[in-house]
C-alpha positions in Angstrom: 17.5 -25.0 -2.6 15.4 -23.2 0.0 17.8 -20.2 0.3 15.1 -17.9 -0.9 12.7 -18.9 1.7 13.8 -16.4 4.4 13.6 -13.6 1.8 10.2 -14.6 0.7 9.0 -14.8 4.3 10.3 -11.4 5.0 8.6 -10.0 1.9 5.3 -11.5 2.7 5.3 -10.5 6.3 6.2 -6.9 5.4 3.5 -6.8 2.7 0.8 -8.4 4.9 1.4 -6.0 7.7 1.5 -2.9 5.3 -1.8 -3.8 3.7 -3.7 -4.9 6.8 -2.8 -1.8 8.7 -3.5 0.4 5.7 -7.1 -1.0 5.5 -7.6 -0.8 9.4 -6.5 2.8 9.3 -9.4 3.6 6.9 -11.8 2.0 9.3 -10.6 3.6 12.4 -10.5 7.0 10.7 -14.1 6.6 9.6 -15.2 5.6 13.1 -13.5 8.6 14.6 -15.5 10.8 12.1 -18.8 9.2 13.0 -19.2 6.2 10.7 -19.3 2.8 12.6 -20.0 0.8 9.2 -16.6 -1.0 9.3 -17.1 -1.8 13.1 -20.5 -3.3 12.6 -19.2 -5.3 9.7 -16.3 -6.7 11.8 -13.7 -5.0 9.6 -12.0 -3.1 12.4 -9.5 -5.9 12.7 -5.7 -6.5 12.5 -6.5 -9.9 11.3 -5.1 -10.0 7.7 -7.8 -12.7 6.8 -10.5 -10.2 7.4 -9.2 -8.0 4.6 -8.6 -10.7 2.0 -10.4 -10.4 -1.3 -10.7 -13.6 -3.1 -10.1 -12.2 -6.5 -7.8 -9.2 -5.7 -5.7 -10.8 -3.1 -5.5 -14.4 -4.3 -6.7 -15.1 -7.7 -5.4 -12.2 -9.7 -1.8 -12.2 -8.2 -1.7 -16.0 -8.7 -2.6 -15.6 -12.5 -0.2 -12.7 -13.1 2.6 -14.8 -11.3 2.0 -18.0 -13.4 1.5 -16.0 -16.7 4.7 -14.0 -16.3 6.7 -17.0 -15.2 5.5 -19.3 -18.1 5.7 -16.4 -20.7 8.9 -14.7 -19.9 10.4 -16.7 -17.0 10.4 -13.9 -14.6 8.0 -11.6 -12.7 8.1 -8.0 -14.0 5.0 -6.4 -12.3 2.3 -7.6 -9.8 -1.0 -6.1 -9.0 -3.7 -6.8 -6.5 -5.9 -5.3 -3.8 -7.4 -6.1 -0.3 -11.2 -6.1 0.3 -12.0 -2.4 0.9 -13.1 -1.4 4.3 -16.8 -0.2 4.0 -17.3 3.4 4.6 -21.0 5.1 4.6 -20.4 8.7 3.6 -23.9 9.6 4.9 -22.7 8.8 8.5 -19.6 10.9 8.3 -20.1 14.3 10.2 -18.8 16.1 7.1 -19.4 13.6 4.3 -17.1 15.3 1.7 -14.0 16.4 3.8 -14.5 13.4 6.0 -14.1 11.1 3.1 -10.8 12.9 2.3 -9.4 12.2 5.9 -10.6 8.6 5.6 -8.9 8.1 2.3 -5.7 9.8 3.5 -5.5 7.6 6.6 -4.3 4.5 4.7 -1.3 6.1 3.0 -0.5 8.2 6.3 -0.5 4.8 8.1 1.9 3.4 5.7 4.3 6.3 6.0 4.2 5.9 9.8 4.9 2.1 9.5 7.8 2.9 7.3 9.1 5.2 10.1 8.5 2.7 12.7 10.4 0.0 10.8 13.3 2.4 10.4 13.2 3.2 14.2 13.4 -0.7 14.8 16.8 -0.7 13.0 18.4 1.2 16.0 18.0 -1.7 18.6 18.8 -4.2 15.8 22.1 -2.4 15.0 22.7 -1.9 18.7 22.1 -5.4 20.0 22.1 -7.5 17.0 25.5 -8.9 17.9 23.8 -10.9 20.8 21.8 -12.8 18.2 22.9 -15.3 15.6 24.1 -13.5 12.4 21.5 -15.0 10.3 18.8 -13.7 12.5 20.2 -10.3 12.6 20.6 -10.3 8.8 16.9 -11.6 8.4 15.7 -8.7 10.8 17.5 -6.1 8.9 16.1 -7.4 5.5 12.6 -7.3 6.9 13.1 -3.8 8.1 14.2 -2.7 4.6 11.5 -4.6 2.9 9.0 -3.2 5.2 10.1 0.4 4.6 9.9 -0.3 0.8 6.5 -2.1 0.9 4.8 0.7 2.9 6.2 3.4 0.7 5.2 1.7 -2.4 1.7 1.0 -1.2 1.2 4.5 0.2 2.5 6.3 -2.8 0.7 3.9 -5.2 -2.6 4.6 -3.4 -2.0 8.2 -3.9 -2.3 8.1 -7.6 -5.3 10.4 -8.5 -7.5 7.7 -9.8 -10.7 6.6 -7.9 -11.1 4.2 -6.3 -7.4 4.6 -5.1 -7.1 6.8 -2.1 -5.6 9.7 -4.2 -8.6 9.7 -6.4 -10.9 10.0 -3.5 -8.9 12.7 -1.8 -8.9 14.6 -5.0 -12.7 14.2 -5.5 -13.2 15.7 -2.0 -10.9 18.7 -2.7 -11.9 19.7 -6.3 -14.9 21.9 -7.0 -18.0 19.9 -7.7 -18.0 20.6 -11.4 -14.5 18.9 -11.7 -15.1 16.4 -8.9 -18.2 14.7 -10.3 -16.7 13.6 -13.6 -13.6 12.2 -11.7 -15.9 10.3 -9.3 -17.7 8.7 -12.2 -14.4 7.1 -13.3 -14.5 4.9 -10.1 -16.2 1.9 -11.7 -13.5 1.8 -14.4 -10.6 2.8 -12.0 -9.2 -0.7 -11.6 -9.1 -1.2 -15.3 -7.3 2.2 -15.7 -4.7 1.2 -13.2 -4.2 -2.0 -14.8 -3.6 -0.4 -18.2 -1.1 2.1 -16.6 0.9 -0.9 -15.1 0.8 -3.5 -17.8 -0.1 -1.9 -21.2 1.6 1.5 -21.3 5.1 0.3 -20.5 4.9 -2.1 -23.5 4.0 0.9 -25.7 6.7 3.1 -24.7 9.4 3.1 -22.1 8.6 6.7 -21.2 5.0 5.7 -20.4 5.6 3.9 -17.2 4.0 5.6 -14.1 4.8 2.7 -11.8 8.4 2.7 -13.0 8.4 6.4 -12.3 7.0 5.9 -8.8 9.6 3.3 -7.9 12.6 5.1 -9.5 11.9 8.7 -8.6 9.4 8.9 -5.7 10.2 5.9 -3.5 13.9 6.6 -3.3 13.5 10.2 -2.0 10.8 8.9 0.3 13.2 6.2 1.6 16.0 8.7 2.3 13.5 11.0 4.1 12.3 8.3 6.4 16.0 7.3 7.1 16.7 11.1 7.9 13.5 11.4 10.1 14.5 8.3 12.0 17.9 9.4 13.0 20.0 7.4 10.3 21.0 10.4 8.2 20.1 10.8 4.6 
């Protein structure tokens, strides 16, 4: 009856670590570039509770979970967000390109964490026989889920839609005449992202950017991380 609990625990731990360190990376990058706003707000923390958004982290995922289970009996998609780390552009030494680096720090951290998880597989494979089989199996499952959670979070945040990191990176790199219209999309950005996740796939199977991300981007990314961590392709 509780066979699924270890899998759930591994998935939650992998996701919490991915989100927490993603947000912390934004804050530390901003601090290194001259902005101590996150530090003064107490958001330079590895405590996951500091990054919980009541709506995006708790309420919305719970509603989506309940609605999908009641309507179709399964979970097809989930969406949520952590509380963004505050950044004051005016305090960055180079506001425009500094914001590019701050935004890129989150996905970069996720790629690094995916690589760290893959590296952790080496000692588990080497000395796992010294542990109970269930423990070794759980550790390997956590490693795989951690790699997937970090790759999905990092790649998803690189979608070129403000306020996602990819949108903010693009705003910083584009010429002003193109950057300004894109920046103005930020207030509607989360609505656009939710339409991409939940509405477009219902219209047509070919209009599924998240499905494309999972099917065509995460797989090669996973194999690349395995290669870079010494596991072969």
